[in-house]
Phi, psi and omega in degrees: 000153176241137182242120178240133175259111182259104177297315185296323183260357179056055183213162173245140180231133179250129179216147178222103185296325180288333177264350170076038175229156175221132184222121183254143174242123170291138177242151167285173174301307184300313176302320179303306187296314177301313183289322174301313180298317175302310180305314179299329178252031183312130184084348181259153179273123171262129178282163189296323175305310176306310182295321182290326178293314176301314185288323185222077186297329186244024184222152172265129172225155182277166183297336186289329179293321174300305181310313178295314176297320179292318175305309178304314180301316186294318177299316180290324181266004185306317180297341181244028183294350171275343181259319180222127178223128175266126179250147176271125170260100188314128175062014180238290185167243188211160186215144175263138177245121183230088190286344187261180184259027178296150180277131180247125188229128174263128179240000000 
């Protein structure tokens, strides 16, 4: 499976050429940049401050804004939770779990 993050279109695309399918999921600007930051640090724990700066670089937002964005990302990615999963790290932040050998491309 190939996973593409499209910055210009603000979406994530899952495609499997052998199975002949492509599925696109629209993301908000904040969701895109949070997910992009998580992919960049795959397997590492990112604190809430880092993710808030990624999602809202020039604004102050409370932790709840991040919590809601993570919740929305999990809902949108639920169908692919065997491929991409966002884990909560208690009292720290979040981490992206990507167990497969899928190709990740940022456009």
